[in-house]
N, C-alpha and C positions, 0 to 999 in steps of 0.2 A: 504493500500500500504506500510505498514511498515514490511512486511514479510522479514525474514532473507534470503537474496539471496544465502548464502552459502548452504542452504538446497535444492535449486532448481537444477534440472537436466538441462543439456544443452538444451534438447528438450523443456522442460517447459519454460525456460527462453526465448528461441527463439520465442516460440509461443506467450508469453506475449509481447515481443518486436514487433513482427509483428502486433499484435492487437493495440498496441499504435501507431504504424506508420499509420495504417489505419485510426484510429480516428483523428490523427493530420492532415493527408492529407485531411480528410473530412471537416475540418474547422468548425465543429459544436460545438467544445468545448468552454466553457467560458475561458477567458484569464487565470485566476488562475488555472483552471483545465488543460489547455494546458501546462502551465509552470510546474505543478506537474508531468504531464505525460512525458514531455520532460526530467525532472530530473530522473524519474524512468527509462525511456528508456536509458539514458546515463549509469545508474548503471547496467542495464541489459546487455548492450553492453559490458561493462567492464567484467562482470561476464562470458558472453559467450566467450570472448577472453581468459580469464583465463582458462576456461574449455578446450578450444581448445589447448592451450599451454600445459596443463596437458596431454591431449590425445597424442599430438605430442611427448612429452617426453617418454610416455609409449611405443609408436610405435617404437621410436628410440631404445629403450632398448631391443626390442624383435625381431628385424630383423634377420633372419637366412640365412646364405650363402648356396650355393648349396652343399658344402661339409659337411654341418651340423653344422659348427661353427657359433656361434653367433657373431654379430658385430653391432656396432652402426652406423647408417647412418642418415645423415641429410635429412629431408623431403623437403628441399628447391629445 
């Protein structure tokens, strides 16, 4: 579980996070394993948020108006 998160795609990180949630919800992990999984899940959540923020910034930079002009729009 020491894999460098920066190398994970959003989809892979999300899949790992979903797997951790399933295991934690199942309640079958030993305490130490549950704590380690929770820590890994928190790191994966931060990584996913970062990837989403990066994607949002890229989308904002490429929105095109009807007249062909490019403009930045907030996705909020």
